[in-house]
N, C-alpha and C positions, 0 to 999 in steps of 0.2 A: 340781714339782707337776703331776699328771696332769690333763689337760683332759677335760671331759665331752663329747667330740666326738659329734655327732649323726649318725644314719643319713642317707644321701643324700636319700631321699624326704622326710624330715622337714625337712632343711636347705633343700630347694627350696621347700617350703610356707612356711617362715619367711621366706625371701628374698622371695617374692611378696607376702606380707602387708605386710612392712616396705616393699617397693617402692611399694606404693600410697600409704603415708604420705609417702614422699619425693617421689613424683610430685606430690602435693598441695602439698608444701612449695616445690618449685621452680616450679610453675605460679604460685603466689602471689608468689614472689620476682620473677618476670619479667613478670607481667601488667601492671605499671605502664607498661612501655614501649609496650604495645599500646593501652591505654586513656588514655594521657597526653593525646592531643588532646581527648578528651571532658572530662577533668578540667580541663585548661587553659581550655577554653571555658566550662565551667559554673562554675568557681570563680575564674577570672581569675588563674591562678598564674604567677609569674615563674619563670625558670630555676632560681634559688636555692631557691624553694619546692618546685618539682617535684623537685629533687635531694634536698631534705630529706625530702619525702614518700616517695620511693623508698628513701632511707636509713633511714627509721623502722623498716622491717622489719629491717634489719641491726642497728640499735641494740637493738631488743627481743631479737633472736636472740643477740647478743653478751652481753647483760646476764645471761643465765641460764647461760652455759656453765660457769663454775667450780662453782657449786652443783650443776649438772646432773651433772658428773663424779662428785661424791660420791654423789649420789642413784642414778646408774646402777650404780656399784660396790656400793652397799648394798642397793638395792631391786630392781634389774634392769630391763631394757627394757620388759617387759610392762606393769607398773604405770606407770612413769614416762612412756612414750610416750603411753599412753592418757589419763593425767591431763592432760598438756600439750596434747594435741589437743583436749580438751574446752574449753580456753581459746581455742584457735584458732576454734572455732565462735562464741564470744562476740565475738571481734574481727571476724569476717566479718559478723556481723549488725549490729554497730555501723557498720562501713564502708558496708554496703548502705543504712543509714538516715541517713548523715551529711548535714548541711546546711551545713557550713562546713569550712574548711581544718584548723582545730584538731582537730575530731572525726575527720577523715580521718587526721591524723597520729597521734593517740592510738590509733586502731583498728589502724593499720599496725604500731605498736609492739607492741600486744597480740598481733596475728597473728604477728609475729616471735618473741615469747616462746613462743607456743603450738607453733610448728613447730620450736622450738629443739632438740628431741630426735629429730627424724625421720631424721637421718643418724647422729648420735652414738650413739643407742640401738642401731640395727642394727650399727654398727661395733664397739661394745662387745660385743654378742652374738657377732659373728663371731670376735672375739678369743678368746672362751671356747669357743664351740660348733663352730668350723670348724678344720680343719687349717691350720697356719701358711702352707703353700704356696698355699692357695686364697684367702687374705685379699686379696692384690693383685687377683685376678680379681673377687672379690665386691665390693671397693671400686670397681673400674672399671665393673662392670656396674650398681652402684647409681648411679654418676654418669651412665651411659647412660640409666637410668630418669629421672634428673633432667633430662637433655636432652629426653626425651619430654615431661616436664612443661613445660619451656620451649617446646618445639615446640607444645604444645597451647595455650600462652598467646598464640600469634601468630595465624595464619590462623583456627583454630577460634573463638577469642574474637572476632576481627574479624568473622567470619561471623555470630555470634549478637548482636553489639552492636546493629545496627539492628532486629533481630527482637524481642529481649526487654529490651535496655538493660543497661548495666553494673551497675546495682543488682541486677537479678534474676540476673545471672551469679553474683554473690556469695552470694545466697540458695541457688542451686544448689550452689555449692562447699561451703556449710555442711552441706548434706544429705550430700554425698559424704564429707565428713570424719566425719560421724556413722557412716556405713557402715564406714569404715576402723576406727574405734574398736571397733565390734562384732566385726569380724574379728580384731583384735588380741587381744581378750579370749577369743575362741574358740580361736584357733590357736597363739598364742605360749605356750611353756611357762612355768611358774612358775620364778622365779630360785632356783637351788640355791645357798645361801650358803656351803656348806662349803668350796668351792674358792675363795671370794671374800672370805673374812674379812679384815678390816683387820689388817694386820701392822705391825710397827714401821717398815717402809720405805714404807708407804702414805701418803706425805706429798707435798703439793703442791710444797714447796720442792725436792724431788728432781727434779721435772719441769723447773722453771725454771732449775735449776743445771746441767742436762745440757748438754754441749758441742754435741752435734748439734742439740738443740732451740734453743739460743741462735743457732746459725748460720742457722736458717731463720726466725727471728722477723721480720726485715725483708721476706723474700720472702712470708711469710704476710700481713703487713700491706699492703705496697705492690703486690707482683706479683699475688698471687691476689686480694687485695682490689680492686685496680684492674681485674682481669679481670672480677670479678663486677659491679663498678659499670658497666662498659661493656656487658657481656653482658645485664644485666637492666634497663638503662635507657637509657644514652646512645648506644648504637648506633642506636636508633630515632630520637631527635631529630637525630642527625648525618645520617641518611639523608634526613630531611625538610628540615632547615635548611641543610645543606651540599651534599648531593648533589641536592637538588631533587625528592625523591620525594613523591608524594601519601601520605596516611595508609594507603591501601590497598596502595600499592606498598611502603611501609615494613613493613607487616605481612607481605607476601610475602617481603621481604628478611629479616625476623626468622625466618620459617619456614625459609628456606634456611640461615641461620646455625645454627639449632638442629638442623636435619636433619643437617648436616655434623658438628655436635657429637655427635649420637647415633651416627653411623657411626664416628667416631673412637674413642669410648669402647667401642663394641662390638668393634672390631678390637683396640684397645689391651687390653681385658680378656682377650681370647683369648691374645694373644702375650706380655703383660708378665710372667706368671709364669715364662716360659721364660728370660728374661734379667734378671729382677730378683727375687731370692729373699731378699735381706736389705738391711740399711741401707747397707752398702758399695756394693752394686749400684745402689741408688737414688741415692746421691751421685754415682757415676760418670756415670749417665745424665743427671742434672740439670746437671752441669758442661757436657756437650756439647749437650744439647737445649734448655735454657732460653733461650739467645740467639735462637733462631728466631723466637719471638713478638715479641721486641724489634725485630728487623729488619723484620718485617711491619708493626708499628705505626709504625715510622719511615717506611715507604713510604706508609702511609695518610695520615699527617700531611702528607707532601710532596705527594701527589696532590690532597688537599683536595676540591674540588667534582667531580673526576674519579673519586672513589672510588665503587665499586659494592658491593653487598651481598656479593659473592663475596670481596672483600678482607677484610671483617669476618669472614666465615666462615673464611678462611685464618688470620686472627689467632687466633680461638678454637681452631681445630684445632691450630695450632702450639704453643699453650699447654698441650697435653695433658700435657707432661712435669711440670708443676706438680702433677698429681694423684698423683705418686709420693710426695710429701712426707707426706701424711696417714697412709697405712698404714705408712710407714717410721717415723713418730713412734710409732705404736702398737706396732710390733715392737721399738722401742728401749727399751721399759720392761717391767717385770714385769707379770703379770696383775693384781696388786693395784693397779697404777697405770695400767692401760690406759684406763679411763674418764676419769681426770683428765688424762692426757697428751693424749688425743684432743680433749677439750673445751677444753683450754688452747690448743691450736693453732687450733681452730675459733674461739675467742675472738679471736685475732689476725686471722683472716681477716675476720670480720664487723665488728669494730671498724674495720678498714681499709676494708672495703666501704662502711660508713656514712660515714666521713669523706671518702673519695675521691668517692663519689657526690654528696655535698653540696658538696665543694670544687670539683669539676668545674663544677657549676652556678654557684657563686660566682665562679669565674674567668671563665666566660662572661659573667656580669653585669658583672664588672669591666671586661672588654675592651670591652663595649658602652658602658659609662659613659665610657671613654677614647676613644670614637669609633672604635674598631676595627670593622671589618665583622663581621657575624655569623660568616662563614666563618673569618676570622682569629681570632676569639674562641674558636671551637671548637678550632681548631688549637693555640692557646695552652694550652687546658685539657688536651688530649691530650698535649702536650709535657711537661706536668707529670707525667703518669702514666708516660711513657717514661723521663724522667730519674730518677724515684724508683725505678722497677723496675730500671733499669740499675745504680743504686747498690746496691740490695739484692742483685743477682746478684754484683757484685764483692765485697761483704762475705761472701757465702756462699763464694766461691772462696778468699778470704783465710783463712777459718776452717776450710776443709777441704783445705788443701794436703797 
């Protein structure tokens, strides 16, 4: 099947427009870490409630991934991403006006649903409109844009908090989302369905029965899900509760973490197409590179109160190898199954992120109820992430001998 590969100038415009949507998505994913002290004080949240609130985004995101795959394959990114972002605006407005924890949680779930297409839409488009060898680079540079979004959720948000308050920040984000929708309608091409008609092999079961896909299920759920849970919420409370940072110092620490994330994806996006051109290359790199982040996490748990923000930055950077999985999943399937394959893997990531973000909070609360110190409770929670991620890696090795 010939792909309708676009001219370079058109491909760049499409990338930039979609990048704005993904920027919004990741900013909203990570913003809870920065505003958590405000929310805890205003709504008197426990660690479990804070984890559930942060995880609400992931729950909403995960809930739409399977139908999203069908919608993207059938209707295309232009319509689906713009429709979903309209729902994001609704969630942002509800969050900004919330007066209790339940309303906050419901609005976070709606926001998660709304931004659910902001990465999968572009990746599906790249699978069709870009050359195969540029997909790893496009994926890595989208993740770099995501790091910029998370970077913006730290010090910039911390700067505006005392000036306009967290509620007005969400009103502002609703306006930026509206601008993104308008740009998508103007610049993203209509979906040409001729090359994307559903065929006999366009079945979800083919995705879940694929051997490579099976081998990365635990890594998607526990390793990448745990990475997201830490990156977008628990690194912040760790720095405050364990390392003794002030909220301002924690925001600076998050800024450092996300800045190093940005650099890693920028460099990774440039070099990865040179040594990862197919699924087999991705498997080889995952075998040797994945343990690095596990080693760093083990050091962080051991250091406890002596941990600095640079340690968390190293953890996030060393986990860059996990970004190989998603484009590899896309390349492992035919074009007719590209959207469903990508969203199926994304489902695993975000269900994992939801549960791990919540479970980390529950383990911290459990440790405190058993009279563990706050530091020991946090170490116990992170040990759970380490053990499950290590088990997932060993399963991956077993399945790809």
